[in-house]
C-alpha positions in Angstrom: -103.0 -9.6 11.7 -101.2 -8.0 8.8 -100.1 -9.9 5.8 -96.4 -8.8 5.5 -96.2 -10.4 2.0 -98.6 -7.6 0.9 -96.3 -4.7 -0.2 -98.6 -2.2 1.7 -97.8 -3.9 5.0 -94.1 -4.8 4.5 -92.6 -1.5 5.6 -89.8 -2.1 8.0 -89.7 -5.9 7.4 -86.2 -5.9 5.8 -84.7 -4.5 9.0 -86.6 -7.0 11.1 -85.6 -9.8 8.9 -81.9 -8.7 9.1 -82.1 -8.6 12.9 -83.7 -12.1 12.9 -81.1 -13.6 10.6 -78.2 -12.0 12.5 -79.6 -13.2 15.9 -80.0 -16.7 14.5 -76.5 -16.7 13.1 -75.1 -15.4 16.4 -76.9 -18.2 18.4 -75.6 -20.8 15.9 -72.0 -19.5 16.4 -72.5 -19.6 20.2 -73.7 -23.2 19.9 -70.6 -24.0 17.8 -68.3 -22.6 20.5 -70.1 -24.6 23.2 -70.0 -27.8 21.2 -66.3 -27.4 20.4 -65.5 -26.7 24.1 -67.5 -29.8 25.2 -65.8 -32.0 22.6 -62.4 -30.7 23.7 -63.1 -31.9 27.3 -64.0 -35.3 25.9 -61.0 -35.7 23.5 -58.6 -38.5 24.5 -55.7 -38.0 22.1 -53.3 -35.1 21.7 -54.0 -34.9 18.0 -57.8 -34.7 18.6 -57.3 -32.0 21.2 -55.1 -30.0 18.9 -57.7 -30.1 16.1 -60.5 -29.2 18.6 -58.5 -26.3 20.1 -58.0 -24.9 16.6 -61.7 -25.3 15.8 -62.6 -23.7 19.1 -60.4 -20.7 18.3 -62.0 -20.4 14.9 -65.5 -20.7 16.4 -64.7 -18.0 19.0 -63.4 -15.7 16.3 -66.6 -16.2 14.2 -68.7 -15.5 17.3 -66.7 -12.3 18.0 -67.1 -11.1 14.4 -70.8 -11.8 14.4 -71.2 -9.9 17.7 -69.2 -7.0 16.4 -71.2 -6.8 13.2 -74.5 -6.8 15.2 -73.1 -4.0 17.4 -72.0 -2.0 14.4 -75.4 -2.3 12.7 
């Protein structure tokens, strides 16, 4: 197994790290969408539903932007 902390073996690691971070961020954004949607189904007051709808919209936009960034890269 190569030690990627050794500069001789680290070639290509920045791209792999970028892909890992982007994928993790995208999965976190997806989880946020899911959590907001679930919370919206459980909300009992119109005020709570309005707040959660706004948060869901923002979470969806964040997920869309992260997806587009990954596709562009």
